[in-house]
N, CA, C and O atoms as a GROMACS GRO file, in nm:
protein
  436
    1MET      N    1   2.026  -1.070   1.372
    1MET     CA    2   2.035  -0.957   1.463
    1MET      C    3   1.934  -0.850   1.425
    1MET      O    4   1.884  -0.780   1.513
    2GLN      N    5   1.903  -0.835   1.297
    2GLN     CA    6   1.805  -0.736   1.256
    2GLN      C    7   1.667  -0.772   1.308
    2GLN      O    8   1.588  -0.683   1.340
    3LEU      N    9   1.636  -0.900   1.317
    3LEU     CA   10   1.506  -0.941   1.365
    3LEU      C   11   1.490  -0.911   1.513
    3LEU      O   12   1.378  -0.891   1.560
    4GLN      N   13   1.600  -0.908   1.590
    4GLN     CA   14   1.594  -0.880   1.732
    4GLN      C   15   1.573  -0.731   1.759
    4GLN      O   16   1.519  -0.695   1.863
    5LYS      N   17   1.614  -0.646   1.667
    5LYS     CA   18   1.602  -0.501   1.686
    5LYS      C   19   1.532  -0.439   1.564
    5LYS      O   20   1.594  -0.362   1.490
    6PRO      N   21   1.404  -0.471   1.542
    6PRO     CA   22   1.338  -0.418   1.423
    6PRO      C   23   1.324  -0.267   1.424
    6PRO      O   24   1.329  -0.204   1.318
    7HIS      N   25   1.305  -0.207   1.542
    7HIS     CA   26   1.286  -0.062   1.547
    7HIS      C   27   1.412   0.010   1.500
    7HIS      O   28   1.405   0.108   1.425
    8LYS      N   29   1.526  -0.038   1.544
    8LYS     CA   30   1.651   0.027   1.509
    8LYS      C   31   1.678   0.015   1.359
    8LYS      O   32   1.719   0.113   1.296
    9SER      N   33   1.656  -0.104   1.301
    9SER     CA   34   1.681  -0.120   1.159
    9SER      C   35   1.581  -0.040   1.076
    9SER      O   36   1.616   0.008   0.968
   10ARG      N   37   1.456  -0.025   1.125
   10ARG     CA   38   1.357   0.053   1.051
   10ARG      C   39   1.401   0.198   1.040
   10ARG      O   40   1.389   0.258   0.933
   11SER      N   41   1.451   0.255   1.148
   11SER     CA   42   1.491   0.395   1.142
   11SER      C   43   1.612   0.412   1.051
   11SER      O   44   1.624   0.514   0.984
   12ARG      N   45   1.700   0.315   1.048
   12ARG     CA   46   1.814   0.324   0.957
   12ARG      C   47   1.767   0.317   0.813
   12ARG      O   48   1.813   0.394   0.729
   13GLN      N   49   1.675   0.224   0.784
   13GLN     CA   50   1.624   0.214   0.647
   13GLN      C   51   1.551   0.341   0.609
   13GLN      O   52   1.562   0.387   0.495
   14HIS      N   53   1.477   0.398   0.703
   14HIS     CA   54   1.400   0.519   0.673
   14HIS      C   55   1.492   0.634   0.636
   14HIS      O   56   1.466   0.706   0.540
   15LYS      N   57   1.601   0.652   0.712
   15LYS     CA   58   1.694   0.760   0.682
   15LYS      C   59   1.759   0.739   0.546
   15LYS      O   60   1.771   0.834   0.468
   16GLY      N   61   1.799   0.615   0.516
   16GLY     CA   62   1.862   0.587   0.387
   16GLY      C   63   1.766   0.609   0.272
   16GLY      O   64   1.805   0.666   0.170
   17SER      N   65   1.643   0.566   0.289
   17SER     CA   66   1.547   0.583   0.180
   17SER      C   67   1.512   0.730   0.162
   17SER      O   68   1.484   0.774   0.050
   18THR      N   69   1.512   0.806   0.271
   18THR     CA   70   1.485   0.950   0.258
   18THR      C   71   1.596   1.015   0.177
   18THR      O   72   1.568   1.098   0.090
   19ASN      N   73   1.720   0.978   0.206
   19ASN     CA   74   1.831   1.034   0.130
   19ASN      C   75   1.822   0.995  -0.016
   19ASN      O   76   1.850   1.077  -0.104
   20LYS      N   77   1.784   0.870  -0.044
   20LYS     CA   78   1.770   0.826  -0.182
   20LYS      C   79   1.660   0.906  -0.252
   20LYS      O   80   1.676   0.945  -0.368
   21SER      N   81   1.550   0.929  -0.183
   21SER     CA   82   1.440   1.005  -0.243
   21SER      C   83   1.486   1.146  -0.277
   21SER      O   84   1.454   1.199  -0.384
   22LEU      N   85   1.560   1.207  -0.186
   22LEU     CA   86   1.608   1.342  -0.210
   22LEU      C   87   1.705   1.345  -0.326
   22LEU      O   88   1.701   1.435  -0.410
   23ASN      N   89   1.794   1.245  -0.331
   23ASN     CA   90   1.890   1.239  -0.440
   23ASN      C   91   1.819   1.222  -0.574
   23ASN      O   92   1.859   1.282  -0.673
   24ARG      N   93   1.714   1.140  -0.577
   24ARG     CA   94   1.641   1.119  -0.701
   24ARG      C   95   1.571   1.246  -0.746
   24ARG      O   96   1.569   1.278  -0.865
   25SER      N   97   1.513   1.318  -0.651
   25SER     CA   98   1.439   1.438  -0.689
   25SER      C   99   1.532   1.548  -0.737
   25SER      O  100   1.490   1.634  -0.814
   26ASN      N  101   1.657   1.548  -0.694
   26ASN     CA  102   1.752   1.650  -0.736
   26ASN      C  103   1.828   1.609  -0.862
   26ASN      O  104   1.903   1.689  -0.917
   27SER      N  105   1.808   1.487  -0.907
   27SER     CA  106   1.880   1.436  -1.022
   27SER      C  107   1.827   1.496  -1.151
   27SER      O  108   1.709   1.531  -1.160
   28CYS      N  109   1.913   1.508  -1.251
   28CYS     CA  110   1.871   1.557  -1.382
   28CYS      C  111   1.829   1.443  -1.472
   28CYS      O  112   1.784   1.466  -1.585
   29ASP      N  113   1.843   1.321  -1.426
   29ASP     CA  114   1.807   1.203  -1.504
   29ASP      C  115   1.656   1.202  -1.530
   29ASP      O  116   1.578   1.216  -1.436
   30SER      N  117   1.616   1.185  -1.655
   30SER     CA  118   1.473   1.189  -1.688
   30SER      C  119   1.399   1.073  -1.624
   30SER      O  120   1.281   1.087  -1.591
   31HIS      N  121   1.464   0.959  -1.605
   31HIS     CA  122   1.398   0.846  -1.539
   31HIS      C  123   1.363   0.881  -1.395
   31HIS      O  124   1.254   0.848  -1.348
   32SER      N  125   1.454   0.947  -1.327
   32SER     CA  126   1.425   0.986  -1.189
   32SER      C  127   1.312   1.086  -1.184
   32SER      O  128   1.226   1.078  -1.096
   33LYS      N  129   1.309   1.180  -1.276
   33LYS     CA  130   1.201   1.277  -1.278
   33LYS      C  131   1.067   1.208  -1.299
   33LYS      O  132   0.967   1.244  -1.238
   34GLY      N  133   1.066   1.108  -1.386
   34GLY     CA  134   0.942   1.034  -1.411
   34GLY      C  135   0.895   0.960  -1.288
   34GLY      O  136   0.775   0.957  -1.261
   35SER      N  137   0.987   0.901  -1.213
   35SER     CA  138   0.945   0.827  -1.095
   35SER      C  139   0.898   0.920  -0.984
   35SER      O  140   0.811   0.884  -0.906
   36VAL      N  141   0.954   1.040  -0.977
   36VAL     CA  142   0.910   1.134  -0.875
   36VAL      C  143   0.769   1.182  -0.908
   36VAL      O  144   0.683   1.187  -0.819
   37SER      N  145   0.743   1.217  -1.033
   37SER     CA  146   0.610   1.266  -1.068
   37SER      C  147   0.506   1.156  -1.059
   37SER      O  148   0.391   1.182  -1.023
   38SER      N  149   0.543   1.032  -1.091
   38SER     CA  150   0.445   0.924  -1.085
   38SER      C  151   0.411   0.887  -0.941
   38SER      O  152   0.305   0.830  -0.915
   39SER      N  153   0.499   0.919  -0.846
   39SER     CA  154   0.470   0.886  -0.707
   39SER      C  155   0.359   0.974  -0.650
   39SER      O  156   0.296   0.939  -0.550
   40THR      N  157   0.334   1.090  -0.713
   40THR     CA  158   0.228   1.177  -0.664
   40THR      C  159   0.092   1.141  -0.724
   40THR      O  160  -0.010   1.186  -0.673
   41GLU      N  161   0.090   1.061  -0.830
   41GLU     CA  162  -0.035   1.021  -0.892
   41GLU      C  163  -0.099   0.909  -0.811
   41GLU      O  164  -0.029   0.829  -0.748
   42THR      N  165  -0.232   0.903  -0.814
   42THR     CA  166  -0.303   0.796  -0.746
   42THR      C  167  -0.311   0.676  -0.838
   42THR      O  168  -0.367   0.686  -0.948
   43PRO      N  169  -0.256   0.562  -0.796
   43PRO     CA  170  -0.265   0.443  -0.881
   43PRO      C  171  -0.411   0.397  -0.892
   43PRO      O  172  -0.487   0.407  -0.795
   44LYS      N  173  -0.448   0.348  -1.007
   44LYS     CA  174  -0.584   0.301  -1.029
   44LYS      C  175  -0.591   0.151  -1.000
   44LYS      O  176  -0.505   0.074  -1.044
   45VAL      N  177  -0.693   0.113  -0.926
   45VAL     CA  178  -0.716  -0.028  -0.894
   45VAL      C  179  -0.855  -0.062  -0.945
   45VAL      O  180  -0.953   0.003  -0.909
   46ASP      N  181  -0.864  -0.165  -1.029
   46ASP     CA  182  -0.992  -0.206  -1.086
   46ASP      C  183  -1.058  -0.306  -0.992
   46ASP      O  184  -1.036  -0.427  -1.003
   47LEU      N  185  -1.139  -0.254  -0.900
   47LEU     CA  186  -1.204  -0.340  -0.802
   47LEU      C  187  -1.319  -0.420  -0.862
   47LEU      O  188  -1.371  -0.511  -0.797
   48SER      N  189  -1.360  -0.387  -0.983
   48SER     CA  190  -1.468  -0.463  -1.046
   48SER      C  191  -1.424  -0.604  -1.082
   48SER      O  192  -1.508  -0.690  -1.109
   49LYS      N  193  -1.294  -0.629  -1.081
   49LYS     CA  194  -1.244  -0.764  -1.110
   49LYS      C  195  -1.255  -0.856  -0.989
   49LYS      O  196  -1.240  -0.978  -1.002
   50LEU      N  197  -1.281  -0.799  -0.872
   50LEU     CA  198  -1.297  -0.882  -0.753
   50LEU      C  199  -1.432  -0.952  -0.755
   50LEU      O  200  -1.529  -0.902  -0.811
   51GLU      N  201  -1.435  -1.069  -0.694
   51GLU     CA  202  -1.561  -1.141  -0.681
   51GLU      C  203  -1.649  -1.069  -0.579
   51GLU      O  204  -1.599  -0.996  -0.493
   52THR      N  205  -1.778  -1.091  -0.590
   52THR     CA  206  -1.873  -1.027  -0.499
   52THR      C  207  -1.844  -1.063  -0.354
   52THR      O  208  -1.859  -0.979  -0.266
   53THR      N  209  -1.801  -1.187  -0.329
   53THR     CA  210  -1.772  -1.228  -0.190
   53THR      C  211  -1.656  -1.147  -0.132
   53THR      O  212  -1.658  -1.112  -0.014
   54ALA      N  213  -1.556  -1.117  -0.214
   54ALA     CA  214  -1.443  -1.036  -0.167
   54ALA      C  215  -1.488  -0.893  -0.137
   54ALA      O  216  -1.446  -0.833  -0.038
   55LEU      N  217  -1.574  -0.840  -0.223
   55LEU     CA  218  -1.627  -0.706  -0.199
   55LEU      C  219  -1.709  -0.703  -0.071
   55LEU      O  220  -1.700  -0.607   0.006
   56TRP      N  221  -1.790  -0.807  -0.046
   56TRP     CA  222  -1.870  -0.815   0.076
   56TRP      C  223  -1.780  -0.820   0.200
   56TRP      O  224  -1.808  -0.754   0.300
   57ARG      N  225  -1.671  -0.898   0.192
   57ARG     CA  226  -1.579  -0.907   0.307
   57ARG      C  227  -1.519  -0.770   0.337
   57ARG      O  228  -1.511  -0.730   0.453
   58TYR      N  229  -1.477  -0.700   0.233
   58TYR     CA  230  -1.421  -0.566   0.251
   58TYR      C  231  -1.527  -0.475   0.312
   58TYR      O  232  -1.499  -0.403   0.408
   59TRP      N  233  -1.647  -0.477   0.258
   59TRP     CA  234  -1.758  -0.393   0.303
   59TRP      C  235  -1.788  -0.417   0.450
   59TRP      O  236  -1.807  -0.322   0.527
   60ARG      N  237  -1.793  -0.545   0.489
   60ARG     CA  238  -1.820  -0.578   0.630
   60ARG      C  239  -1.702  -0.542   0.720
   60ARG      O  240  -1.723  -0.490   0.830
   61HIS      N  241  -1.580  -0.570   0.676
   61HIS     CA  242  -1.461  -0.544   0.757
   61HIS      C  243  -1.451  -0.396   0.794
   61HIS      O  244  -1.417  -0.362   0.908
   62PHE      N  245  -1.479  -0.309   0.700
   62PHE     CA  246  -1.467  -0.165   0.724
   62PHE      C  247  -1.600  -0.099   0.760
   62PHE      O  248  -1.609   0.023   0.768
   63ASN      N  249  -1.703  -0.180   0.781
   63ASN     CA  250  -1.836  -0.130   0.819
   63ASN      C  251  -1.882  -0.015   0.729
   63ASN      O  252  -1.923   0.090   0.776
   64LEU      N  253  -1.874  -0.038   0.599
   64LEU     CA  254  -1.914   0.065   0.504
   64LEU      C  255  -2.066   0.077   0.504
   64LEU      O  256  -2.137  -0.023   0.496
   65ASN      N  257  -2.114   0.199   0.512
   65ASN     CA  258  -2.258   0.223   0.510
   65ASN      C  259  -2.305   0.233   0.365
   65ASN      O  260  -2.254   0.311   0.286
   66SER      N  261  -2.400   0.153   0.335
   66SER     CA  262  -2.459   0.152   0.203
   66SER      C  263  -2.600   0.101   0.218
   66SER      O  264  -2.649   0.085   0.330
   67SER      N  265  -2.666   0.076   0.109
   67SER     CA  266  -2.801   0.022   0.119
   67SER      C  267  -2.794  -0.116   0.184
   67SER      O  268  -2.690  -0.182   0.178
   68PRO      N  269  -2.903  -0.162   0.247
   68PRO     CA  270  -2.900  -0.288   0.321
   68PRO      C  271  -2.868  -0.410   0.234
   68PRO      O  272  -2.810  -0.507   0.284
   69ASN      N  273  -2.904  -0.406   0.108
   69ASN     CA  274  -2.876  -0.519   0.020
   69ASN      C  275  -2.820  -0.466  -0.112
   69ASN      O  276  -2.889  -0.468  -0.214
   70PRO      N  277  -2.694  -0.417  -0.111
   70PRO     CA  278  -2.641  -0.352  -0.231
   70PRO      C  279  -2.612  -0.451  -0.344
   70PRO      O  280  -2.580  -0.567  -0.320
   71SER      N  281  -2.625  -0.402  -0.465
   71SER     CA  282  -2.587  -0.481  -0.583
   71SER      C  283  -2.434  -0.482  -0.592
   71SER      O  284  -2.366  -0.412  -0.518
   72LYS      N  285  -2.381  -0.562  -0.684
   72LYS     CA  286  -2.236  -0.567  -0.701
   72LYS      C  287  -2.184  -0.429  -0.741
   72LYS      O  288  -2.078  -0.388  -0.694
   73GLU      N  289  -2.256  -0.359  -0.827
   73GLU     CA  290  -2.213  -0.226  -0.870
   73GLU      C  291  -2.208  -0.128  -0.753
   73GLU      O  292  -2.117  -0.046  -0.743
   74GLN      N  293  -2.307  -0.137  -0.665
   74GLN     CA  294  -2.308  -0.050  -0.547
   74GLN      C  295  -2.195  -0.086  -0.451
   74GLN      O  296  -2.134   0.002  -0.390
   75LEU      N  297  -2.167  -0.216  -0.438
   75LEU     CA  298  -2.054  -0.260  -0.356
   75LEU      C  299  -1.923  -0.205  -0.413
   75LEU      O  300  -1.840  -0.152  -0.340
   76ILE      N  301  -1.906  -0.219  -0.544
   76ILE     CA  302  -1.784  -0.170  -0.609
   76ILE      C  303  -1.768  -0.021  -0.584
   76ILE      O  304  -1.660   0.026  -0.550
   77ASP      N  305  -1.877   0.054  -0.599
   77ASP     CA  306  -1.872   0.199  -0.579
   77ASP      C  307  -1.834   0.234  -0.435
   77ASP      O  308  -1.748   0.319  -0.412
   78ALA      N  309  -1.897   0.168  -0.338
   78ALA     CA  310  -1.869   0.197  -0.196
   78ALA      C  311  -1.726   0.158  -0.160
   78ALA      O  312  -1.656   0.233  -0.092
   79VAL      N  313  -1.683   0.041  -0.206
   79VAL     CA  314  -1.547  -0.006  -0.176
   79VAL      C  315  -1.445   0.084  -0.244
   79VAL      O  316  -1.344   0.120  -0.183
   80GLN      N  317  -1.470   0.123  -0.369
   80GLN     CA  318  -1.378   0.210  -0.441
   80GLN      C  319  -1.363   0.345  -0.371
   80GLN      O  320  -1.251   0.395  -0.355
   81ARG      N  321  -1.474   0.404  -0.328
   81ARG     CA  322  -1.467   0.532  -0.258
   81ARG      C  323  -1.387   0.519  -0.129
   81ARG      O  324  -1.304   0.605  -0.098
   82HIS      N  325  -1.412   0.412  -0.054
   82HIS     CA  326  -1.340   0.392   0.072
   82HIS      C  327  -1.192   0.366   0.045
   82HIS      O  328  -1.106   0.423   0.111
   83PHE      N  329  -1.163   0.278  -0.051
   83PHE     CA  330  -1.026   0.239  -0.082
   83PHE      C  331  -0.942   0.360  -0.123
   83PHE      O  332  -0.829   0.376  -0.077
   84THR      N  333  -0.997   0.444  -0.209
   84THR     CA  334  -0.921   0.560  -0.256
   84THR      C  335  -0.907   0.669  -0.150
   84THR      O  336  -0.819   0.754  -0.160
   85SER      N  337  -0.992   0.666  -0.048
   85SER     CA  338  -0.983   0.766   0.058
   85SER      C  339  -0.876   0.733   0.162
   85SER      O  340  -0.843   0.817   0.245
   86GLN      N  341  -0.822   0.612   0.158
   86GLN     CA  342  -0.725   0.570   0.258
   86GLN      C  343  -0.590   0.635   0.234
   86GLN      O  344  -0.539   0.635   0.121
   87GLN      N  345  -0.532   0.689   0.340
   87GLN     CA  346  -0.398   0.747   0.335
   87GLN      C  347  -0.301   0.644   0.392
   87GLN      O  348  -0.331   0.579   0.492
   88LEU      N  349  -0.185   0.630   0.329
   88LEU     CA  350  -0.087   0.536   0.381
   88LEU      C  351   0.053   0.588   0.361
   88LEU      O  352   0.079   0.674   0.277
   89ASP      N  353   0.143   0.533   0.440
   89ASP     CA  354   0.284   0.566   0.432
   89ASP      C  355   0.349   0.455   0.349
   89ASP      O  356   0.364   0.342   0.397
   90GLU      N  357   0.389   0.487   0.226
   90GLU     CA  358   0.443   0.385   0.136
   90GLU      C  359   0.564   0.315   0.196
   90GLU      O  360   0.577   0.193   0.182
   91LEU      N  361   0.651   0.389   0.262
   91LEU     CA  362   0.770   0.329   0.321
   91LEU      C  363   0.732   0.227   0.427
   91LEU      O  364   0.790   0.119   0.434
   92GLN      N  365   0.634   0.261   0.510
   92GLN     CA  366   0.589   0.169   0.614
   92GLN      C  367   0.527   0.043   0.553
   92GLN      O  368   0.550  -0.067   0.602
   93VAL      N  369   0.450   0.059   0.446
   93VAL     CA  370   0.388  -0.056   0.380
   93VAL      C  371   0.495  -0.147   0.321
   93VAL      O  372   0.489  -0.269   0.337
   94ILE      N  373   0.592  -0.089   0.252
   94ILE     CA  374   0.698  -0.168   0.190
   94ILE      C  375   0.781  -0.238   0.296
   94ILE      O  376   0.813  -0.356   0.281
   95THR      N  377   0.815  -0.168   0.403
   95THR     CA  378   0.892  -0.228   0.512
   95THR      C  379   0.815  -0.344   0.574
   95THR      O  380   0.873  -0.450   0.600
   96GLY      N  381   0.688  -0.325   0.599
   96GLY     CA  382   0.605  -0.431   0.655
   96GLY      C  383   0.596  -0.550   0.562
   96GLY      O  384   0.598  -0.665   0.608
   97PHE      N  385   0.585  -0.525   0.432
   97PHE     CA  386   0.578  -0.633   0.335
   97PHE      C  387   0.707  -0.714   0.334
   97PHE      O  388   0.704  -0.837   0.334
   98VAL      N  389   0.820  -0.645   0.334
   98VAL     CA  390   0.950  -0.714   0.335
   98VAL      C  391   0.966  -0.796   0.462
   98VAL      O  392   1.012  -0.911   0.455
   99GLN      N  393   0.929  -0.741   0.576
   99GLN     CA  394   0.940  -0.815   0.702
   99GLN      C  395   0.849  -0.937   0.701
   99GLN      O  396   0.888  -1.044   0.747
  100ALA      N  397   0.727  -0.923   0.649
  100ALA     CA  398   0.635  -1.037   0.642
  100ALA      C  399   0.690  -1.144   0.548
  100ALA      O  400   0.678  -1.263   0.577
  101ALA      N  401   0.750  -1.103   0.437
  101ALA     CA  402   0.808  -1.199   0.343
  101ALA      C  403   0.924  -1.273   0.408
  101ALA      O  404   0.940  -1.393   0.388
  102LYS      N  405   1.006  -1.203   0.486
  102LYS     CA  406   1.117  -1.268   0.556
  102LYS      C  407   1.066  -1.367   0.659
  102LYS      O  408   1.120  -1.477   0.672
  103ARG      N  409   0.961  -1.328   0.734
  103ARG     CA  410   0.904  -1.420   0.833
  103ARG      C  411   0.848  -1.543   0.764
  103ARG      O  412   0.868  -1.655   0.811
  104LEU      N  413   0.778  -1.524   0.654
  104LEU     CA  414   0.720  -1.636   0.580
  104LEU      C  415   0.830  -1.727   0.528
  104LEU      O  416   0.816  -1.849   0.532
  105LYS      N  417   0.938  -1.669   0.478
  105LYS     CA  418   1.050  -1.747   0.428
  105LYS      C  419   1.111  -1.830   0.540
  105LYS      O  420   1.147  -1.946   0.519
  106THR      N  421   1.123  -1.771   0.659
  106THR     CA  422   1.179  -1.842   0.774
  106THR      C  423   1.089  -1.957   0.816
  106THR      O  424   1.138  -2.066   0.847
  107VAL      N  425   0.959  -1.935   0.816
  107VAL     CA  426   0.863  -2.038   0.857
  107VAL      C  427   0.859  -2.152   0.756
  107VAL      O  428   0.849  -2.268   0.794
  108CYS      N  429   0.867  -2.119   0.628
  108CYS     CA  430   0.855  -2.220   0.523
  108CYS      C  431   0.982  -2.301   0.504
  108CYS      O  432   0.978  -2.410   0.447
  109ASN      N  433   1.095  -2.251   0.549
  109ASN     CA  434   1.222  -2.324   0.530
  109ASN      C  435   1.253  -2.415   0.642
  109ASN      O  436   1.356  -2.482   0.640
   0.00000   0.00000   0.00000
């Protein structure tokens, strides 16, 4: 039934997660305080570990402007700047990931 009404279940999950976030931020528990402060930090992603072909795909997909024949270091720099500039809604990303995992599980079973 949740799969038939994804919009309705998303808003319910959103309200519940908002309440949980508020409860965590008001908590005196040191673990909760640590998770709240860490959520404001930008996670570091080491894009230099990607192969050059993956960097090229990213560069082409997002039409990043750079020199016509960039080196791997220039690709890493351009991709890193673009990647870190992206704004996202963590709740939406997590919800989408869970839904995709459920769809994949349904298809594979």
